C-alpha positions in Angstrom: 119.3 96.8 91.9 116.2 95.8 90.8 114.4 92.6 89.8 111.3 91.4 89.0 109.6 88.0 90.5 107.4 85.5 89.9 105.5 84.3 92.9 102.0 82.7 93.8 100.9 83.1 89.9 101.8 87.3 90.1 105.2 89.2 89.0 106.8 91.8 91.3 109.1 94.8 91.1 111.8 94.4 94.1 114.8 96.3 95.2 116.9 95.7 98.4 114.5 96.9 101.3 111.3 97.0 99.7 108.4 95.0 101.6 105.7 92.9 99.5 102.3 91.1 100.5 102.4 88.4 99.0 100.3 84.8 98.3 100.8 82.9 101.6 103.9 80.9 101.6 104.4 78.2 104.4 106.9 79.7 106.7 107.8 80.3 109.6 107.4 84.5 111.2 111.9 85.8 111.1 112.6 82.8 108.5 114.7 84.0 105.7 113.2 82.7 101.8 114.9 82.1 98.4 112.3 83.2 95.3 114.0 81.0 91.8 112.8 82.6 89.3 113.3 85.9 88.5 112.2 87.4 85.5 114.4 90.7 85.1 117.5 92.3 86.7 118.6 95.8 86.5 122.2 96.4 87.5 122.6 100.2 86.8 123.8 99.2 83.8 122.9 96.7 82.1 119.7 94.8 82.2 119.7 90.6 81.9 116.3 89.7 80.6 115.4 85.7 81.1 113.7 83.2 78.9 111.9 82.6 81.0 113.8 83.5 83.8 117.4 84.6 84.8 119.5 81.5 85.2 121.7 81.1 88.4 119.9 85.0 90.1 118.2 84.7 93.7 116.0 87.1 95.0 116.3 86.7 99.6 113.7 87.9 101.6 113.0 87.6 105.4 109.2 86.7 106.2 108.1 89.3 108.3 104.6 88.5 109.2 101.9 86.1 108.3 98.3 87.1 108.3 94.9 88.1 106.8 93.6 90.8 105.1 90.9 93.2 105.2 87.0 91.3 105.2 85.1 91.0 101.4 81.8 90.9 101.6 80.6 88.7 98.8 77.0 89.7 98.3 74.9 87.5 95.5 70.8 88.9 95.2 68.5 88.0 92.3 65.2 90.3 92.2 61.9 88.5 93.0 62.7 85.5 94.1 63.6 85.5 97.3 66.9 84.9 96.9 69.9 86.8 98.7 73.4 84.9 100.1 76.0 86.8 102.5 79.4 85.5 102.5 82.8 87.0 103.4 86.0 86.2 102.9 89.5 87.2 104.0 92.7 86.5 101.7 95.4 84.9 103.6 99.1 87.1 102.7 102.5 86.5 103.8 104.9 89.6 104.6 107.8 89.9 103.5 111.2 92.3 103.1 113.4 91.9 100.5 116.8 91.4 101.8 119.5 90.9 98.5 119.5 90.2 94.8 122.1 88.3 93.4 123.0 87.2 90.0 125.9 83.8 90.2 
């Protein structure tokens, strides 16, 4: 079974056992999370496409870790004006393992 979910303004293709790094969710490590915005479900023989989401479809997952990504360097420079700024950013993420995809 295959599904496409939307979370954090992005869309992700998922199957059972898939491990995702998504935008930070406020959940404890080890807790269960349910994604209600399911856009498409492919159940081997038939495809259900949502308008905009599939009714009564849910994808369940388990929160593995909360973390921060690698540091991204932001460097701004303007020639001949002695202007330079160096900043860094680490994007927070939540790592989730998909445990179940259901349509009821």
